[in-house]
LOSEDO-383738 format. One record per residue: x, y, z of N, C-alpha, C, CB in turn. Coordinates in steps of 0.2 Angstrom, whole numbers, plus 5000, padded with zeros to 4 digits. Atoms other than C-alpha are relative to their C-alpha. Glycine has a CB too. Layout:
// LOSEDO-383738
XYZXYZXYZXYZ/...
This chain:
// LOSEDO-383738
500250024991486244895076500549915000498749995004/499750054997487344745083499549964999500250025007/500550055000485644665088499849984996499550005002/500350035004485044615072500449974995499650034997/499450065001486744535067500149955004500650024999/499950074994486944435084499249965000500250045011/500750045000484844395083500149954994499250044999/500150035007485044335065499549984997500349975000/500750005003483544255056499849935005500049994991/500350074998483544075067499750025006500549945000/500449994994482144085080500149935003499250014997/500350064994482043945095499349985002500250025006/500849994995480543895104500050055003499749945007/500049974994481043985119499950084995500849985006/500349935002481144155108499450004995500550034996/500650015003479444105099499650045008499849924997/500449994995478844095116499950065005500149955003/499949944996479544255124499750064995500750015002/500249955004478944335107499350015001500350004993/500849994998477044295111499950035006499749945000/500350004992477344335128499950085001500649975007/500149925002477844515123499550034998500250014997/500549955006476644535110499349985005499949964989/500950024995475144485122500150055005499849915005/500149954995475544615136500450074997500449965008/500049955002476144755124499650064997500249984998/500349965000475544915124500050074995500050015006/499949975004475345065113500650055003499550024999/499549974997476445175124500749974999499849995005/499550065001477745035123500250034993499749925000/500150005007477545045104500450064996499250004999/499849915000477945235103500849995000499850065009/499349995000479545215109500549934996500250005010/499750055005479945045101500050034992499649955000/500249975010479445125084500750064998498950065001/499449965001480945265086500649945000500150055005/499550045000482145125091500049964994500149955007/500050065004481645005077500050064992499149955002/499849975006481745155062500850035000499650054999/499449985000483345225069500549954999500050015005/499250045001484545065073499849934996500349975010/500250055002483544915066499849994992499649995004/500049985007482744975049500549984997499950054998/499450005006484445015040500349944999500550055002/499650055000485244865044499649924997500250005007/500350065003483944755037500149964995499550004999/499950015005484044645024499750004995500249975001/500649975005483444685006499949944996500250054994/500250045005482544594995499549975002500549954997/500350044995481544455004499650015005500449985003/500549984993480044515014499949975006499449984999/499950054996480144355024500450015005500249964997/499350014995481844365029500150085003500849974994/500049934995481544565034499649995005499850074996/500449994996480144545043500249945005499449994998/499750034995480944385053500750035002500149914997/499349964998482544485056499950055004500450034994/500349944996481744645062499549985004499850054996/500450024993480644555074500449975004499349955000/499550014996482044455080500450065006500449964996/499649924998483144635083499350025004500150074991/500649974996481444685091500049985008499249974997/500150054992481244555105500650015002499949914999/499149974997483444585106499750055006500650054992/500149954995482844735112499650015005499950044998/500449994993481444715123500349955006499249984998/499950054996482244575130500950045005500149924993/499449984995483644695136499750055005500850054996/500449944995482244825145499649965003499750064997/500650054995481044685152500349945002499249984996/499850074998481244535162499449974995500049985009/500450045005480544415150500249955003500150014991/500050074996480644225158499849954997499550005006/500450065002479444125150500449984995499350014997/499650055005480644065135500649965004500350034994/499450014993482044035150499449925004500150105008/500650044995480543945161499849934995499150065003/500150045004480143845146500549954999499950044994/499450055002481843775141500049965006500850035000/499750044997482343735157499549945004500350045004/500550064998480643635161499849964998499749995001/500150045005480743545146500949955001499950064992/499450025002482643505149499949935007500750084999/500150054993482143435168499449944998499750055007/500750055003480543345158500549964999499450034993/499650035004481843255147500549965003500350044997/499450054996483143205160499549975005500950055005/500450064997481743125170499749954998499650025003/500150065005481143045157500349954998499850014995/499450015001482642995152500249945006500450084999/499750044996483142925168499449955003500350055006/500550054998481542845172499949954997499450035001/500250055005481242755157500849965001499850034992/499550044998483042695160499949945004500450035003/500450074997482342605174499749965001499849995002/500550065001481142525168500249954996499450024997/499650055005482242455153500349955006500650044996/499650054996483442385168499649965003500450025005/500250034997482342335178499649934994499650055004/500150055005481442235163500349944998499850014996/499750045001482842145158500349965006500450034997/499750024991483542125177499449945001500050095008/500450044997482042045179500049904995499250045000/499850085005482241905162500549975001500050014992/499350044999484041875165500450015005500550034995/499550004995484541905182499849945005500050085003/500050074995484741755194500349954999499549975002/499750075000485641605198499849954994499849985007/500350025004484541505186499850024995499749975001/500349985004484241605172499949974993500350065001/500250025005483541545156499650034998499849965000/500449925004483041695144499849954993500750094997/500450015006481841645131500050054993499249995004/499849935005482441735116499450044997500549984993/500549975001480841755107499550035002499949984996/500149964995480141825123500250035000499950005004/499549954998481641925126499950064994500849965001/500049945005481642015110499250034997500449964993/500849985000479442025109500250065003499449965004/500449944994479442125125500650045000499849955011/499349935000481242235123499950044994500949975000/500049955007481042285104499450004996500649974996/500550005003479542225096499350045003499949945000/500649964996478042295109500150065001500049995007/500049955000478842445110500150064994500350005004/499949985007479142475091499150014998500549944995/500750005000477242435092499550065002499849955003/500249934994477042575106500050054993500750035008/499849955002477942685095499450024993500850004998/500349985006476942655078499250035002500149924994/500749994999475142665086500150105003499649935007/500049944999475842835092499950044994500550015004/499949955006476242895074499149994997500749984994/500649995004474442835067499650035005499749934997/500349954996473642935082500150074998500349995006/499849925004474743095075499850004995500850024999/500249985009474243065056499249995002500449934993/500850005000472243025062499950105004499549925006/499849934999472843215072499250035004500150044991/500549984996471143225081500250025009499549964999/499949994992471243325097500750015002499749955005/499349994997473043365095500250075004500649984994/500049944995472843545099499850005008499650054997/499949994993472143515116500449955002499550005004/499550024998473443385118500650035002500149964997/499449985000474843485114499850065006500250034993/500049944994474043655126499949975006499450055000/500150024995473843525140500849985001499449935001/499150045000475743445137500250085001500449944991/499849934998476143635138500250035007499650044999/500349994992475243685154500349965004499349995001/499850054996476143545163500750024999499749934999/499149994999478043575158499850085001500649984991/499949934998477643785161499849995008499550054994/500350004994476643735177500350045004499949935004/499450004994478043755189500250095001500749944997/499849935000478243935183499250045003500350014991/500549974999476443995185499849985005499550004994/500450004995475943905199500150075007500249925003/499849944995476844045212499850094997500950005000/500149945004476244175198499550045004499849994993/500749994997474844285201499450004996499950075002/500650005004473044295192500250004994499650055000/499949965007473644415179500549974995500150095001/499650035004475144325175499849914998500950005004/500250065003474344145175499450024995499749965006/500449995008473144225161500350004997499750044998/499549985006474544275150500349945000500450075001/499950085001475144105152499549954997500149985005/500650035000473444045149500050034991499450035006/499849975010473444155131500549964996500350094998/499450015005475144125127499949924997500850015005/499950035005474843945125499549984995500249955002/500649995005473143975116500450034993499450055004/499949985006473944065104500749964995500150085001/499450035002475543955102499649924997500649995008/500350045001474243825100499650004994499849995006/500650015005473143865088500150034993499350055003/499849985006474243935073500549924999500450085002/499650065001475043795063500749985001499849994995/499250005000476843815062500250005006500350064997/499750024993477243835080499749955003500150065004/500450084998475943685083500549954999499349974995/499650064999477143575074500650015001500049974994/499550014997478543645081500049985006500250045000/500250024993478043605098499749944998499650055004/500150075001477343435092500649985000499749984995/499150025001479143415087500249975005500650074998/499749994993479743465103499849935004499850075004/500450054995478543345111500249924996498950025001/499750065001478943205100500949985003499950004992/499250024998480943225103500149975007500550075000/499950014992480643225121499749935000499650075005/500250054999479543075120500649934998499350004997/499550035003481142995110500549975004500250034996/499549994993482343035123499849955005499950085005/500250054995481342935135500149944997499350015003/500050055002481442795123500849984999499749994995/499150004998483442815122500149985005500350065001/499750014992483542805141499749935000499750055007/500450054998482242655140500549944997499350004997/499450065003483642555127500549995004500350034993/499350004994485042605138499949965005500250065003/500350024996484142545151500049924999499550035001/499950075000484042365144500749994996499549974997/499450045004485742355135500250005008500750054992/499650034992486542385154499949945002500050045006/500250074999485642265160500049954999499849995000/500050075002485742145149500849984999499649994992/499350035000487742155148500350005008500550074995/499850014994487642175167499949925003499850065004/500150074998486842005167500549954998499449985000/499350045002488141935157500549995003500250014996/499450014997489441965167499949985006500450065001/500150004994488641945182499749915001499550065002/500350104998487541765180500249964994498949984999/500250055003487441625170499650004996500049965003/500650005004486241655157500049954993500050084998/499950045008485741535144499350014997500249905001/500349985003484741545130499649974998500250024998/500450085003483241425123499450054996499749935007/500750005003481641425112499649955000499950014994/500350055001480241325110499549994997499949995004/500650015006478741275098499949935001500250014992/500450065002477541135095500449984994499250014997/499749995007477941135076500850015000499750044996/499349965003479541125068500150064997500349974994/499849945005479941295064500650045003499450054999/499349984999481741295067500450044994500349945000/499949975007481841345048499750095000499549954996/500249935000480741505053500350025003499550035002/499449974997481741545067500750034996500349945004/499249985005483441555056499850044997500549954996/500049975004482641625044499850095003499549964995/500149934996482041785055500650025005499349985006/499549974996483541795064500750044996500349945004/499749985006484541805047499850074998499949964996/500349945002483341945042500150055004499549994999/499849944995483542045059500850025001499649975008/499250005000485542025059500450034995500349935001/499749985006485642095041500650055000499650024996/499649955001486442255045500949985003499650065005/499350024997487942165056500249934998499950005007/499950085002487941995047500750014998499449974994/499350005003489442035036500450015004500150024996/499549964997490442145049500149945006499750085002/499950064992490141985064499549974999500050035009/500350085000489541835059499849965006500449964996/500250034993489741755075499650025003500450015005/500749994997488341865081499149994997500050075000/500550025002487141765070499749935002500050014994/500050094999486541585075499849974995499549975005/499950025004486841465064499349944999500749975000/500950044997485241345061500149915003499549984991/499750064994486341195071499950035007501050004998/500049984993486441315085499250035003500650075000/500649994999484841365084499549945002499750034995/500350094997484241175085500349985007500349924993/499850024994485241155098499750025008500750024999/500249964994484641285109499049995001500350104997/500650015000482841225106499849955007499849974993/500150054996482041155122499649974999500050015006/500450054999481340995125499649975007500349954998/500350044996480140905134500149945002499549995000/500150074999480440755145499849985006500549964998/500350044994479340645157499550095003501049975007/500449944998478340825157500250075005499449975005/499649954997479640955162500550024995500249985006/499749995006480541065151500750015001499850054997/499250025000482241025147500550074996500149924995/499449985005483641165142500449994997500150035000/499250055001485041115132500450085000500249934991/499549945000486441235133500749984998500150025007/499350015003488041235122500550065000499949984994/499649925000489541375125499850034993500949995000/500149985009489341395104499350045002499849934993/500649965003487441425104499850065007499349954998/500149944996487441535120500450064999499949995005/499949945000488641655116499850014992500750025002/500449995009487841655096499550055002499549934996/500749954998486241715105500250075005499549955006/499949944999487041835116500250064997500250015005/499949945005487841925104499650024994500549984997/500549995004486441915093499650055004499749944998/500649964995485142005106500450055002499749955007/499749945003486442125109500250054995500350005002/500049965006486742185093499450014997500549984995/500550005001484842175091499850065005499749955001/500249984995484642275106500550084999500049955007/499849945002485842415100499950024992500750005001/500250005006485442405080499350024999500049954999/500749985000483742415083499650035004499649964999/500149954995483542505099500150045001500049995003/499649934999484642625103500150044994500849995004/499949975007485242665085499450064997500049934994/500449985004483542695078499850065006499449934997/500149944995483042815093500550055000499949975008/499549965001484442905091499950054995500649964999/500149995006484142925074499450055000500049944996/500649985001482342975078500050095005499649925003/500049924996482743115091500450064996500549995006/499849965005483943195077499550024995500549984998/500549965004482543195066499650035002499649984995/500549934998481343285078500250045000499750015005/499749925000482443415079500250044995500650005002/500149975007482743435062499350014999500349944995/500749975001480743445061500050065003499449965002/500049954998480943565074500350064997500249985006/499749945000482143685068499650014994500850005001/500249965005481243675051499450045001500049964995/500749984999479543715058500250085001499449955007/499849934996480443865067500250064994500750005005/499849955007481243915049499450044997500349944993/500750005005479543915041499450065003499649905000/500649965000478644045052500250084996499850025007/500249945005478044195042499850055003499750004996/500449954996477344285056499650064995500650025005/500649975006475744335045499249985004500249954991/500650004996474444295058499950084999500049975006/500149925001473444475060500450035006499050035001/499549994995474344495076500850025000500049965003/499749975005475844495067500250044997500149994997/499949965003475744595055499650045001500049984995/500249914998474744735065500650025004499150015005/499449964995476444735077500450024995500449965006/499649995005477444735061499850084996500049934996/500449945003476144885054500250055005499249994999/499749964993476644965070500550035000500049975007/499649985000478244975070500550034996500049965003/499549965005478845025053499650074999500149964991/500349945001477545155052500350065001499549995003/499749934998478145345050499650035003500250054994/500349944995477645465062499950064993500650045009/500149935001476945635056500650045001499650035003/499349945001478145765052500849954999500150055009/499250025001479645635047500150034992500249895000/499649965006480845695034499949954994500850035001/500050055005480645595018500749985000499650024993/499450044999481945485015500650014993499749915000/499649995007483445535002500149974995500550015002/500250055005483245394993499549954998500449964999/500650054999481745314988499849974993499350035003/500250055006480945164974499650044999499849915000/500549975005479945224960499649945002500350024990/500650044999478245144963499550024995499850025007/500450005005477045104951499350005003500149954994/500649984998475345174954499249994997500250065001/500750045004473745074950499650035004499849925000/500450004998472245154951499349965001500050044997/500250075001471145024957499250024999500349945008/500449975002469345044950499750084997499849985004/500149935002469645224942499750045002499850024995/500049954996469445334954500250074999500349995005/499749965002470545444947500450055004499750034996/499549984996471745474959500650024997500049955004/499349975003473345574954500749975004499950085002/499450004996475145544960500350045003500550004997/499749924995475545714962499750015005500050064997/500349984993474145734974500349955008498949974999/500050024995474745604986500949995000499649944999/499450005001476645604983500350005005500150034996/499749994994477045674998499949965004499950055003/500150074995476245545009500449944998499349974999/499550075001477045404999500650005000499949984995/499450004998478745475002500149985006500350045000/499950024991478445495020499649935005499650075004/500150064998477345335024500349944997499450014998/499850035002478045235012500750004996499649994998/499449995003479745285006500150014993500349965001/499950045008479345284989499750054996499649924999/500249945005479045404974499649994996500550014995/500550035005477645374962500450014994499150035000/500049995008478045364944499649994996500549974998/500550015005477045264932499550015002500049944996/500550014997475445274935499449964993499950085002/500550045004473945164926499349985004500349934997/500750004995471945114931500049914997499050084998/500250075002471544934932499549995003500649965000/500750014997469944854937499550044998500050005008/500749955002468844944925500049964993500250114998/500450035006467844904910500450054994499150015001/499749955006469244984898500549944999500450105003/499350044998470244844889500850034999500049954996/499549985002471544974883500350015007499850054996/499550024995471945024901500049975004500150035003/499850064997472044844905500649994999499649964998/499550025003473244814893500750055003499950004993/499349954998474244984899500249975006499850095002/499950004993474144924918500549914997499150005006/499350075003474944734910500750044998499749934991/499449985003476144844903500650015004499850074998/499549984995476744944917500149955004499950055004/499850064995476844784927500449944999499449985004/499350055003477944684915500650034999499849974992/499649955002479044834915500549995008499650084997/499650014996479644774932500350065007500550004996/500149934996479244914945500249985008499250035001/499750014992480144924963499450005004500650085004/500550014995478644944971499250004996500050065005/500650005001476744924968499550045005499949944998/500549974995475545054976499450004996500250085002/500850015002473545004974499750045003499749945001/500349954997472545144978499349984997500350084999/500750055000470645084982499750045006500149915002/500349964996469345184988499549965006499550054995/500150044995468745125006499449975000500150035006/500350054999467145065004500049954993499250025002/499850035007467744974987500149935002500650044996/499450075000468144804994499349954998500749965011/500450045005467444664984500349935002500050024992/499550024999468344504992500249954994499949975006/499850065006468244384976500350054996499449964996/499649955005468744534965500650025003499550074998/499449994998470044594974500549985003500050025003/499550054999470844444979500249984993499749945003/499750015008470944414960500450034997499750004996/499249955001471844564956500550005006499750104999/499150014997473044534969500249954997500249985009/499850035005473344374961500450004994499749984999/499749995008473644444945500450055001499450034994/499550004998474744564952500449965002499950025002/499650054996475544474961500449934996499549975006/499850055007475844344948500750044994499249994995/499649945006476444494936500750025002499550084999/499549994998477844564947500449965005499950045001/499550074997478544404956499650005008501250025000/500250034992478344344976500550075004500349895003/499449954996479744494982500050064998500749985000/500049925002479144664974499450005007499650024991/500349984998478244744986499650024998500150025001/500749955004476444804985499650005007499449944993/500449974993475444904997499450024996500450085004/501050005002473344914996500450095004499149925005/500249934998473145124999499450005000500250074996/500749994999471445145005500050075004499749945003/500349924998470745315006499150024999500550054994/500749995002469045405005500150054996499650025005/500249925005468645544993499450045001499949994993/500449944998467945704995500150054995500150035008/499849965006467745864985500550014999499850064999/499349955000469545924990500549934998500250055010/499550065003470245744984500149965006500950034998/499950064995470845604996500150035006500749954998/499950004995470645585012500249955005499650025001/499950054996470845485027499149955001500150055008/500750035002469645325025499649985008500249914995/500750024994468045275035500449935005499249954994/499850054997468745165051499949945000499850005004/500250075003467745035047500049964997499649984999/499850045007467844995031500950005000499650054993/499150015000469845015035500249935004500650075004/500150074996469544875048499949944994499150005005/500250065005468744755035500549994994499350014997/499650015003470244795023500549985004500150054997/499550044997471444755035499949925000500150035008/500050074999470744595039499949944994499550005005/500050055004470444545022500950014995499350024995/499349985002472344605017500549965004500150075000/499550044994473144505033499649934996499850025010/500450075002471944355027500449984995499250014997/499750045004473044335012500549995001500150024997/499450034997474644305021500650014996499949945001/499650005006475744375007500650045006499750044991/499349934994477544445018500050054996501049975001/499549935004477844555002499350065001500449984989/500649955002475944655004499950035007499149964997/500249964993475544785017499350044998500750055002/500849935002473844905019500350075005498849965005/499849934997474145075024499250044998501050044995/500749955000472745215027500350084998499650005009/499649935004472945385017499950055006499650034992/500149934997473445545028500150044998500350025005/499949945003473345695022500650065005499250034999/499649974997474345765035500649985003499850015003/499350025000475745655035500450024997500149954997/
């Protein structure tokens, strides 16, 4: 199926939003049809080996199929809304930066205090950014703020929709905010948006500064009561370190710094002006705006874009809803013909129930497409049986089926057993917990309440290569 190759394994925020939107509204009737499509077109071309990659590619291909059949616009609305928000923020912040520098530099008698200029255009914005980072690290209320932000971005979509669709959008915001990986991706998108606004602010600063230099006679000065010209000179050398070797004329010398120091004569301030000091200061301030203003913000935009991609690349689709969808899509229907080629599975009888591979061979072939091979008992008070199970696990089976009675869930013991088997076979070997009930005729379908508890427990392990299946003798 070309959809799998075209979809690839790279998820975007728009994909994730569309996926969660479909998942909220999916029903059993739709899944019956999707299951046929999945087993016919998607499953045969999924990558082999890594179950995480299989799940990402399979669910992405399923989403592509649903996009072809349904009108899904949540992700597109998100993308358009975010683009508009970023454009508006960029333009608004650029106007603010332009107005700030114009207020400092424009005029027929423009005298610019270099320390004040540097402080309000560079130091203060970076202090605001540092405060933002501290608040993010503190982390309290991040989910609430994120949900509110998402609601504002998508408000224009829900405003004109009916109550049912508004309810679905609320559910979507909650689902995306409650899971750690999507929340990290959304937070990175928010931080990237804010940094785009910061790029606009610094762009406005540069444009207004250059325009003021071209139009007005701008002079630069500084003032201080104590003799601090040495401190100012040291500070300028530190700030100018990135370009000092490339453009030394953009670093004021000690003599130029002293020549631009304001003096008070008869109670009035006198601003000295020399062509050399004026040229040195405007070059210094322009390079400061570019190197310490525009450039770091561009790097932060790229950094948060990378953080967003990295978070989306870490999607494992291991929440109960995602695992339930995958379980529904990959389930083999009753009456299906066994696969012509099947992996050989190691059957582990957990607790020593006495279940035999021959008795469930037909079910395993049709439901899991595996053929039971070696068999061992595990989790029993028998050292020889445990040693045999360890030896069978060490042999590197293609698949491990752990058969367990439905009433026998003891979370601590089962969790330890799962970790033991996973450590022995590696992280990519498929493991399936086969839950069954036992009666006089042999294995039978498990009790529904017991099965639900088992399902919640296995899903809580968040192991991509581990699944749970209920025995069904009719399959």
